[in-house]
Every structure is written in C-alpha cells, then in structure tokens.
N, C-alpha and C positions, 0 to 999 in steps of 0.2 A: 425911645428906649423901651417903653411899655409895649409897643407893637412888636418889637423884636423878641421880647420874652414870650408873648403869646404865640408867635410863629415858631419859636423854639419848642414850646410844649406840644404844639400840633405835630411837629416833626417826630418828637418822641412817641406820642400816642399812635401816629401812623406806623412807626417802626414796630411797636408792640403788636399792633393789629395784624400787620403783615407776617410777623413772626408767628402769631397765634394761628393764622390761616395756614401757614406753611406746615406747622406741626400737626394741625388737624388733618391735613391731606395725607400726611405720612402714617397716621394711625390705621391698623388693620381693620377690615370690615368685620361686623359682628358674626360669629360662628353659629350657624343654625342647623339643627338636626333635620335630616332629610328622610332617611329610610334605614332599614336593616338589611344585612346580607349574610349569607352563610359563607364565611371566609375560609372554613375548613370543613370538609364533609365528615360525617361520622365514620368511625372505624369500619362499619358495615352498613350497607343499604339493602343487602339481599339476605333473607332469612329463610330458615327451613319451615316447612309446613308444621304448624302447631307451635312455633316459637314466637314468643312475645318480642317485638322489635325493641332493641336497646340502642339508643342514639348516643352512646358514650363516644367521646373523642371529637365531637362536633364543636366548632368555634363559630360564634355569631358576633358580628360587629355592628355598631352604629355608624352610619355614614353621615358626614356633615357637609355643609356648603363649600367649605374650603378643601374638600376632597380628603380630609383626614378620616381615619377609621379608629374606632375605639372598641376593643373586645369587651364583651359583657357576659355575665353569667346568669342573669335573672330572666332569661327568655323562657318561653314555654313551648313544648312540642305536643301537638295533639294529632292523633291518628285514629281513624274510625274504620280502618280496613278490617278484613276478616282473616285471622291467622289460620283458619281451617280450610281456606280455598286458595289454590295456586293462582297467581296473577300479580298485576302491578296496580298500585294505588298511590295516592299522595298523602303525605303528612304535612302539617302546617306548623311553621315556626313563627311565633308571634312575640312582639314586644312593643310597648308604647304606641299601641294602635296600628302598628304595621304588621304585615304578614308576608311570608314568602313560602312557596311550596318546596317540598322535598320528595322525590320519587322513591317509593319503597316497593320491593319485590318479595313475594312469598313463592318459593319454588324449591324443587328438589325433593328429597326423601323426607318422610315424617321424622320428627325428633325421636330419639331413642327413649322408649319407655320400659325397656327390659323384656318385651315380648315381641314375637315376629309381627311383620306388617304384610297384609294382603293388599296388593295394588291391583285394581280391576279397571281397565279402560274399555269401554264399549265401542263398538264400531260407530264412527262419526259422532262420538260423544252422546249417543242416544240415551235418553233417560230410561231408567228401569221403573216403570210406573204401572205395571200390570201383573196380575197373578196368572194370567192365561197365556200371555205371549212372551216367548223367550227373545232375548236380545243377544246377538253375538258379541264376544268380548275376548280380551286377552288378560290373563292373570299372572302376575309376578309376585312371588313370595320372597321377602327379604328378612334377614335378621342382622341387626347392627350394620346395615348397609350392604351386606353380602347377599347376592342372589342365591336362594336355595333351590328354587324350581320355577319353571315357567310352563303355563298350560293354556291351550286354546279351549274355549268353553262357550257356553251360553248360560244365561241366568234370567230369572224372573222373580217376582215377589212371591211370598208365601204367607201362610198363617190366616187366621180368621180375625179375632179382635186385635191381635198383634199387628196386623197389616194396617190398621187404622191409626196407629201411633206415629208420631213424627220420625222416630228412629225405626227403620223398616228391617224386617228379616228377609232373607233371600234364599232361593234354591239354586244351586249350581249343578250343571251337567257338563263334565269334561268331555272333550271329543274322544279322548282315549283314557282308559283306566290308568290311574297313577297313584302312587303313595304320596300323601301330602303330610308334611311335618311328622314323618315317622309312622303315620297310621297306615293301615292296610290299603292295598290298591283298590280303588273304586272309581266309578264314574260320577256317582251322585253324592252330593254333599249339601249341607245346610249351614247357613250363617245365622245363628240366633242372636237377636239384638238385646235381649234381657232388659228392655226399656223400663219395665215396671219393677225390676229388682235392683234396689239401691245398694245392696251389698254385692251384686254381680256374682254371687256364690251359690245360689240355691240349686241351679241346674247341676253344677259341679258336685255339690254335696249329695244330690240324689244319685248321680251316676256312680259316685264313690260308694255309697251305701248299697247300690244294686250289685256292684262287684263283690263287696264284702259279704253280701247275703247269697252269693253264688247263683244269681239268675243265669239261665242258660246262655244268654247273650246280653251285653250291655253296650250301648253306644259309646264309641271312643270320641274324645274331644280334645281341643286345644284352644287356649285363649289367644286371640290375635287382635291387632288393630286393623281397621278397614279403611282404605282410601279408595273411593269410587269416583272415577273421572276427575281426579285431582282435588277431590274434597274429602277431608277427614270426617268419617261417619261415626267413629267411636270405638269402644271396646266391644268385641263380638266373641262368640264361641263358634269355632268351626267344628262341626260335628258330622259324624256319619248319618246317613239317612236310614230310616227303618224300612227294610225290604227283605224279601226272600233271598237266600243265598247261603252257600256253604260256610262263609265267614260271618254270616249275620243270623237271620232267622232260618235255622237249618231244617227246612222241610222241602219235599219235592216241589218242582216247578209248578205242579198242578195243585199243591196244597193251599190251604186257606190262611190268610192273614187279614183279619178284618177288625174294624174299629167301632166301638160304641161312640157315636159322634153326634153331638148336638147340631152340627151343621150338615148332616147327612144329605139333606135335600139339595145341597149345592154340588154334590158329587155326581159323576157320570152314571153311577150304578149303585144301588143300595137296596136294602130290604128292611121291613119293619116287622118285628115279632108280634105274636098274639097279645103280648102285654104292652105293646106300644113302644118298644125300644128300637131305635133306628141304627142300623149298622151299614157302614160303607166298606169298600174293598180296597186293600193294598195289593193283595195277590189272591188269585190270578188278576192280571191287569184288567181293570173293569171295562176298558174300552176295546182292548185288542184280543184278550185271551179267555175271558170269562164266558162260558157257554151257558145256555138256558138250563141244561141239566145240572150243572154245578150250582147255579143260582138256586134252583128249586131244592136241591139236596140240602144245602146249608140252612135255608129258610125253614124247611120242614124239621130239620134236626133241632134247631134252636126252639122252635115252637113245641116240639115234643119234650125237650128238656124242661122248658118252663112249665108245661102242664104237669109233669112229674114232680118238679120242685115244689109247686104250690098245691100239691095234693095232700091228702091226709096221711099217706104212707111215704112221704117224701124222703124220709131217712132210712127206709128199709135197706139193709146192706146188700141185698141182691137186686131189687127192682127199683131202688130209689135213685136219687140224683147222682150218686157216685158212679153209676154206670155211664154217665154222660161227660163228666168233667174229671180232670186230674186234680184231685182234692189238695195234694201238697202244693201245687202251683197256686191255687186259690188261697191257701193258707198263707203262703209266703207273700203274695201280692197284698193281702189284707194287712199283714204286719208292716210291710214296707210303706204303704201309703199312710198308715197311721204314724209311723216313725217320722215321716216327712210332714205330717199334718197337711197333706195335699188336698186342697178343697175343690179343685176344678181340673181334674185330669180326664182325658178321653182314653179309656182302657182299650188296649189291643188284645185280641183273642187269636188263638192259633188252633187249627185242626189240620193234621198232616195229610189227610186224604178223605175219600168218600167211603172208607171202610170202618175198621174197628177202632181207629184212633179216637182219643178223647180230647175234649176242648181244654186247652191250657191258657193261662193268662200269658200275655206276650211281654215284650220288652217295655220298660217304663219310659214315660215321656211326659212333658208338659208340667213344669213346676213353677209357673208364674205366681200362683197363689198358694204358697206352701210356707213351711217354717214360721207359722204364726202370722202370716199376712193374708188379707182378703176378707172383705165383708165384716169389718170390725172397726169400731170407732173409739174404743176405750184406750186406757193407758197401756203402754208397751213396756216390756214384753207381754204378750197376750197371756191370759190365764191358761195353764197347761191342761186343765181337766176336761178335755173333750175328745171324742172320737170323730173322725171325719169320714170314715168309710165303714159304717155299720148299717147303712140302709141302701147304698148304691150297689150296682152290679150284683144283685141277688144276695147280698150279705144280710139283708133284713131276715131272709129265710134261712140261710146257711147257719147263722148264729143261733137259731132256735134248735139246732141239733147239738146235743151234748157231746157227741163224738167229734164233730167239727171243732167245737170250742176246746176240747181236749187236745186236738192236733195243734191248734193255735198256741196253747200253753206250752206244749212240749217243744215246738219249734222256737218259741220265744226264749225258753230257758237255755237254748244252745246258741243264741245270738249275742255276740259281744263286739259291738262296733263303736261304742261311744268315744273311746280314746282316739281311735283312728279318724273318726269324723272331726273331732276337735282339732286334731293335728292338721287335717286337711284345711280346715277353716283358717287356722293360724298361718300355715305355710303359704296358702294361696293369697291371703290378705297381703302378705309381704311381697309376693310376686307381682301383685297388681297395684302396688302403692302409687307408682308414677302413672300407670295407665288409667286408674280411676280418677286421678286428678284431672287429666286431660279430658277424659270422657265426660265428667260432670262440669267441665268448663264448656264443652260442646253442647251438652244437654243440661241446662241449669235447672234441675228439678229437685234438688236436695231439700228445699223448703216448701215443695209443692206436693199435694196429695195427687197421686196418679191413679185414675180409674177407681177401683174398689180397694186400693191399698190402704194401709193404716196411717195413723197420724205421723207426719214426718218427724224424724229424730234430729234433723238439722246438720248432720255431718256423716261422712262415710264411716268413720271409726265408731260412732254411736249406732249406726245401722247394723254394722257387723256384730258389735257386741250384743245388741238386742237379739239378733238371730241366734247367736251363740248361746245366750242365756236361756232363750226359749227352748232350744234343742235340749239343753241339760234338764230343764224343768219338766219338759214333756216326756223325756225318756224315764225320768224318775216316776212320774205319774203313771205312765204305761206299765211300768214294772209292777207297781202296786195293783193296778186294775186287772192285768192279765193273770196275776198270781191267784186271783179269785175265781178264775174260770174252772 
C-alpha cells in the first residue's frame, strides 16, 4: 500500500514536470534590439545651394530579432557637408550606438536672397588663381531663378592687398559689349569682394556721395551674389571698370588717365616724379599704345608742376600751381575724401592731351579703409575729429594757400548730402538683409579683426550702425572745421 502511494506521487510529479517543460517550450524567445533603419525618407534629400538641410518628415525605427520594428523620435542626424558647394555627401542618422547613412545633395540655383545671382563656370572648371592669366568662362545672371542675361567672357584675379584675402576680387572681360543689370554696355567689369567691409556698404556710400557731389563720372554698381564653378563665394559688387571712354572718363583716346599707386612697380609702365611719387598708367594702354613721347611729356609736366607748387611763389595767380591743375576738381576731391574719411585710396589723375589742358582729379575708387575704419585700435565709432587728406596728393602745400582754402569753404557750403547718404545706408541695409546673413555664414569674420580694421562689433547691425554714427559725427565735425577756413 505504501509503495503504491509513492508510485502515485511519482506519477503526479512526472506529469507536472512534463507540463512545465511543455509550457516552457511554447514561450516566445527574448526580443533583442539589432539595429536602426530609415523606414521613411525625409520630405527632401536635395537642397538648394546655400540652404541648410532640413530632415523633417523622416521616420527612424528600431529593428529587433523577431523582425519587429518600433518607430522612435530620439534619433540624431549629423551632417558635415558644405551648403556652399554643389555636390553629394552623406548625413549620419544615429541612435543607441548604431548609425546609418543618408545621401544628401546640394544642387541647383542659390537660395533667393533678394538680389541677383552671377553664375560663372570656367572652362573645364579651371580655377581662377592668377592676376595675370585670364580663364575662359560662361556667365549667367539670374534674378529669382529667371535668366536675365548670358555672356561669354574671360576673367582673372585683381587687386593688391585685396587679392591676398580669402574672398577674392575678379576682373571680367566680356567677349562682346553688353548691358549688365541695367548698366551701360561695356566689355570690362569688376567684381569687388568687400572682404574687409563688415557693413558691405562703404563702396556704395562713396559712389552715392560722388554722384551727389557731381563728379564728372562715377562708377555704376550693383550688388550681386557670386557662384563660381558651383561654389557660393559671397556678396559682391559688380561695378564698371575705370577707363577712358565717352561714357566713362571722357577724354580723347590719347589722353592721360594715370594713378598715384603704391604698387606702381608691379605695373608694366610707370614714372616717378622728382618728389618721389610713383604713377602708373590706365590710358593710353601702357603696353600697347603709350609712346615714349607721351611718357616723357607727362613725366616732365608733373615734375614742372611739383617744382612750381613747392616754390616760394607757388600761389601766384598767373605763374603758380593753378596754371597746371584744375583747382575746382582738387577742391572737390579733397572734400569728398574727407567726407568718407578715406585713409588709403590710390588717386586717379586726368590730363586730356599734351596741350593746354590742366590736370584734374579723376573718378573716386578704393574705400576699403574709410568711414572710420583702418589703423585704429580704440572704441568705435572712431572719434570724428581728424582729416585724412590734408597731406597726401599735394594737399600739404595746397592748403597753405588762403585762396585754395577759400575755395574749399565755398564748395563745402553748397554741399548737402547727409540725409541722402543716411537714406542710402538704411535702404541698402534692408536690401542686403538676407544676403549679408549668407555672406557672413560663408565668411565667418564678424568677431574677427581683419587686417588693419577696427575692433569687431560682433554683428552686422552693430557694424552698420557704427558706420552710420561715425558718418554723422564726422560730417558735424567737418562742418565746424571748414567753417574756420
């Protein structure tokens, strides 16, 4: 009886054991995380040049051993591509130590910044890395995606110190004369980079002032974006080049257009006056057209002028300096450069012929270090109380003549440009609002001191306001000072 009970209990235990084993075999295997996958692509994987990729609309899922997928939202997307260069690169989607690639393309037109875009593609994508050698290219100008004009051309680098900066200026030569963005038909154009100008406005301010002050000719200009061989290069100014012509410096083809140039030794032809001033030629063409007789004439003329100017009878109304120069043009040029507080310009001079014409100051150019910027380490805006052109280009001597100073005072009293310049600053700042944002993303210098520029203000708005306030302060100071002449 006792053995029967033991046997009975063994049967029961065996049954429970078999039941347990059976149940265990029916339990699902443990679910283990394997990887992640992009289960739904973003709304877009192709973006415009200059556009920051947005991966909205993408779905990422965790993948498990049982083949189930679980959508998640805490994934990260990293992308180190260049929004300023056309091409394809990979973004990385990561979560829980896993990562998967996502292909991203930057292509097509530049995003709209509110100003026209100049697209230049060189032959065989050749780099533009020389100031001496032209590269063949095709230029297309668009505005809001619409083609405005197309031009075959060649281009090369230009500038002296400006060519050494990361953002380069360029010289363009169209195969055929053409009107560009509403400007007069020409073959030769310049793309100014304005790298040192964190307001981007100084050159435009200067050209506006030149027109308001009735200079015989002022360079025309337009703000543009530049895309060179599929790479966004930044905000530029497309401007007319300074040269002889009926629509430009209106002198005969044999007339003189020459520049007081600190880099004159780099030019193909130049002369140095008896007082050591070096001049290079824009017209006649120094390599093709300038004759030895023309060279000798202008060299002797400037030497004779300097001799008279620095003589004891320099201001004699009959035999003095006024028989050599157009006094009114020198007066206007002096006032203009001081309004701009332009510290580093290379003056252009004009003489129409080898006869009785007098030397005039030429068109204004080069405003990199103006409007309170350049060789200054103090708080900004810079103090307004200084002249910048009272010793250069013969003004040290001219200002010793009471008659010349009287002419300065009289012309100053007839100049009223402050409100127009302030309006230009305000209007153009609005025009460039989107462009400057993209430009200073491309060239991240807002908190860096560039060359001999002033202490950085830290933002575009502050840079513009600083220039604006300096202009107001300086005009007020000039008004007081010139009234004493």
